[in-house]
C-alpha positions as CSV (number, residue, x, y, z in Angstrom):
1,M,-13.2,14.7,-16.0
2,V,-14.8,11.7,-14.9
3,Q,-18.6,11.3,-14.4
4,S,-19.2,9.8,-11.0
5,S,-22.4,9.0,-11.5
6,K,-21.9,6.7,-14.4
7,L,-20.6,3.9,-11.8
8,A,-22.7,3.7,-8.3
9,A,-20.9,2.9,-5.3
10,N,-23.1,-1.0,-5.2
11,N,-21.7,-1.5,-8.8
12,E,-21.4,-5.1,-8.4
13,K,-19.2,-5.1,-11.5
14,L,-16.0,-3.6,-9.1
15,M,-13.6,-5.7,-7.9
16,H,-14.0,-5.0,-4.3
17,V,-13.8,-8.4,-2.5
18,V,-10.8,-10.3,-2.1
19,P,-10.3,-13.9,-1.6
20,N,-10.9,-15.4,1.5
21,K,-7.2,-16.8,1.4
22,Y,-4.1,-14.3,1.8
23,K,-0.9,-13.5,4.3
24,I,-0.5,-10.2,5.5
25,A,2.9,-8.4,5.6
26,T,3.6,-5.3,7.4
27,F,6.6,-2.6,7.1
28,G,7.5,0.7,8.2
29,M,9.2,2.6,5.3
30,G,8.7,6.3,6.4
31,C,5.8,8.2,5.4
32,F,2.7,5.6,4.3
33,W,1.2,7.2,1.4
34,G,3.6,6.2,-0.7
35,C,4.2,2.8,0.0
36,D,0.5,2.3,-0.1
37,S,0.8,3.7,-3.7
38,L,3.5,1.4,-4.5
39,F,2.2,-1.9,-3.4
40,G,-1.3,-1.3,-4.2
41,A,-0.1,-2.0,-7.8
42,T,2.4,-4.8,-7.2
43,K,0.9,-8.1,-8.8
44,G,-0.3,-10.0,-6.3
45,V,-1.3,-7.7,-3.4
46,L,-4.7,-8.3,-3.3
47,R,-5.5,-5.1,-1.0
48,T,-3.8,-2.5,1.7
49,R,-4.6,0.1,4.4
50,V,-2.3,2.0,6.6
51,G,-1.7,2.6,10.4
52,Y,0.1,2.5,13.4
53,A,2.0,-0.3,14.8
54,G,5.3,-1.1,16.4
55,G,4.5,0.6,19.6
56,S,2.8,0.1,23.0
57,T,0.6,3.6,23.0
58,K,-3.3,2.9,23.0
59,N,-5.5,4.3,19.8
60,P,-3.0,6.1,18.4
61,S,-4.0,9.1,16.3
62,Y,-1.9,10.6,13.2
63,K,-1.9,13.6,15.9
64,N,-1.0,11.7,18.8
65,M,1.2,8.5,17.8
66,G,3.1,8.0,21.1
67,D,5.3,5.7,20.1
68,H,4.1,3.9,17.0
69,T,5.4,3.7,13.5
70,E,3.7,5.0,10.2
71,V,3.2,1.3,8.5
72,I,1.2,-0.2,5.7
73,E,-0.6,-3.5,5.6
74,I,-0.7,-5.7,2.9
75,H,-3.1,-8.5,2.0
76,Y,-1.4,-10.7,-0.2
77,D,-1.3,-13.7,-2.1
78,P,1.4,-16.1,-1.7
79,E,0.6,-18.1,-5.0
80,E,1.3,-14.8,-7.2
81,I,4.1,-13.2,-5.1
82,S,6.2,-14.0,-2.7
83,Y,7.1,-13.1,0.8
84,N,10.8,-12.4,0.0
85,A,9.5,-10.6,-3.2
86,L,7.8,-7.9,-1.0
87,L,10.9,-7.9,1.2
88,E,12.7,-6.7,-2.1
89,L,10.5,-3.9,-2.6
90,F,10.7,-2.8,1.1
91,W,14.8,-2.5,0.8
92,N,14.4,-0.9,-2.4
93,N,12.2,2.0,-1.8
94,H,13.0,3.7,1.1
95,E,16.6,4.1,0.6
96,Y,17.4,7.2,3.6
97,G,15.3,5.7,6.3
98,L,17.4,2.3,5.8
99,T,20.6,3.9,7.0
100,K,20.1,6.8,9.0
101,R,18.2,6.7,12.3
102,M,15.0,8.9,11.6
103,K,12.0,9.5,14.5
104,R,10.0,6.7,15.3
105,Q,7.7,7.3,13.2
106,Y,9.2,7.0,10.1
107,M,11.8,4.1,11.1
108,S,12.5,1.3,8.8
109,L,10.6,-1.1,10.8
110,I,9.5,-5.2,9.3
111,L,7.1,-6.4,11.6
112,Y,6.9,-10.1,11.1
113,H,3.7,-12.5,11.5
114,D,5.4,-16.2,12.1
115,D,8.4,-17.5,12.3
116,Y,8.6,-18.2,8.4
117,Q,8.5,-14.6,8.3
118,L,11.1,-13.6,11.2
119,A,13.2,-16.4,8.9
120,I,13.0,-14.9,5.8
121,A,13.4,-11.1,7.5
122,K,16.5,-11.8,9.0
123,D,18.0,-13.5,6.0
124,S,17.4,-10.2,4.2
125,L,18.8,-8.3,6.3
126,A,21.9,-9.9,6.7
127,Y,22.1,-9.8,2.5
128,E,21.6,-6.3,2.7
129,L,24.1,-5.3,5.3
130,T,26.9,-7.6,3.4
131,Q,25.3,-5.2,0.1
132,R,25.0,-1.9,1.6
133,A,28.1,-1.9,3.2
134,P,30.5,0.0,5.4
135,E,26.6,1.6,5.6
136,Q,25.3,0.4,9.1
137,I,21.4,-0.7,8.1
138,V,19.0,0.4,11.5
139,T,16.1,-1.5,10.0
140,E,14.6,-3.0,12.9
141,I,12.7,-6.4,13.2
142,A,10.1,-6.9,15.8
143,K,6.9,-9.2,16.1
144,A,3.3,-8.0,14.6
145,E,0.9,-6.7,17.3
146,K,-2.0,-4.8,17.1
147,F,-2.6,-3.0,14.0
148,Y,-4.3,0.5,14.6
149,P,-5.6,2.2,10.7
150,A,-4.8,5.7,10.1
151,E,-7.6,7.9,9.6
152,D,-9.5,7.9,6.7
153,Y,-8.1,10.7,4.7
154,H,-4.8,8.7,4.6
155,Q,-6.0,5.7,3.0
156,K,-5.4,5.5,-1.2
157,Y,-4.3,9.4,-0.4
158,R,-3.1,9.4,-4.3
159,L,-6.7,8.1,-5.4
160,Q,-8.9,10.1,-3.2
161,G,-7.1,13.2,-4.8
162,H,-8.9,12.1,-7.9
163,S,-12.1,12.7,-6.2
164,D,-14.7,12.3,-9.0
165,L,-12.8,9.0,-9.9
166,A,-13.3,8.2,-5.9
167,K,-16.7,9.2,-5.7
168,A,-17.5,6.5,-8.6
169,I,-16.5,3.7,-6.9
170,G,-18.4,4.7,-3.4
171,L,-15.0,5.9,-1.3
172,I,-16.1,9.5,-0.5
173,G,-18.9,11.6,-0.6
174,S,-22.4,11.2,0.6
175,E,-23.4,7.7,-0.3
176,S,-19.8,6.5,0.0
177,D,-18.5,3.6,2.4
178,S,-15.6,4.7,3.9
179,E,-14.5,0.8,4.7
180,L,-13.7,0.2,1.3
181,L,-10.7,2.6,1.7
182,Q,-9.3,0.0,3.8
183,T,-10.4,-3.2,2.2
184,S,-11.2,-2.6,-2.1
185,H,-9.0,-4.0,-3.9
186,V,-9.8,-1.7,-7.0
187,A,-9.2,0.8,-4.8
188,A,-5.9,-0.1,-4.3
189,R,-4.8,-1.1,-7.8
190,L,-6.1,2.7,-8.7
191,N,-4.3,4.7,-5.8
192,G,-1.2,2.9,-7.6
193,Y,-2.0,2.9,-11.0
194,L,-2.6,6.6,-10.7
195,I,0.8,7.3,-10.7
196,G,2.4,5.1,-12.6
197,V,2.8,2.2,-10.4
198,G,3.0,-1.6,-12.3
199,G,2.6,0.1,-15.6
200,L,0.5,0.6,-19.0
201,E,1.3,-2.9,-19.6
202,Q,0.0,-4.4,-16.4
203,F,-2.9,-1.7,-16.4
204,E,-4.7,-2.9,-19.4
205,S,-4.2,-6.5,-19.2
206,E,-6.1,-5.9,-15.2
207,A,-8.2,-3.3,-15.6
208,P,-11.3,-4.8,-17.7
209,R,-11.8,-7.4,-14.5
210,L,-11.4,-4.6,-11.8
211,G,-15.1,-3.5,-13.1
212,L,-14.3,-0.5,-14.4
213,D,-16.0,1.1,-17.7
214,T,-14.3,2.4,-20.5
215,E,-14.7,6.3,-19.5
216,H,-12.6,5.5,-16.5
217,I,-9.8,3.0,-18.1
218,R,-9.8,5.9,-20.4
219,Y,-8.8,8.3,-17.3
220,V,-6.5,6.1,-15.1
221,R,-4.7,5.0,-18.3
222,N,-3.8,8.9,-18.8
223,Y,-2.4,9.3,-15.6
224,V,-0.4,6.0,-16.1
225,I,1.3,7.1,-19.0
226,E,2.0,10.2,-17.4
227,N,3.6,9.1,-14.5
228,E,4.7,5.6,-15.2
229,G,8.5,5.3,-14.0
230,G,8.7,8.7,-12.4
231,G,9.4,7.4,-8.9
232,I,7.4,7.0,-5.6
233,F,7.0,10.0,-3.7
234,C,5.3,10.8,-0.3
């Protein structure tokens, strides 16, 4: 059991803030809980948030999404991970939605933020078409427009399931800062590590700089070991 009182919500050691310089990638890959964990603990990713985009409905919500799609917005360091590498994770982690038409909420979608991303996305789609033939890929590529963050209970969903740990870093509870659900670097990392993303070696090398104390490191480490290699599920 993690004792939340041992790590105050405003502990300056916790690595919540990300560098000012980053790039943004936005993908629709079916249910956004799984991809939030997948990318959150991927090396080079600074933070993530999930939400709704790709449509024209004003102010969508989970119960009234209109013509939007569940997407993940990824803030990444291009010196640590390339857009090509992010696309590789995209193509390899939602097989079913690539070749079968899903309802718009769960469709396979790449939303590009500039001409460079558009060119790379088109090239990657062309490559995937040759690799998966004769299957027809249904992934759509479109310009990124307005992103609507999903409700708090969708953000860092796996981490919020570990309530004591989530309280300890100020995500939930009476003294929480719910904005951190979308902006915190350490929250994004833990949301992936807790289901085994990244693996034990990466977690142990990174854990000290995340600002966690030894008890919390031990707690997360046990889940990394238990879940490593288990796959990403919604």
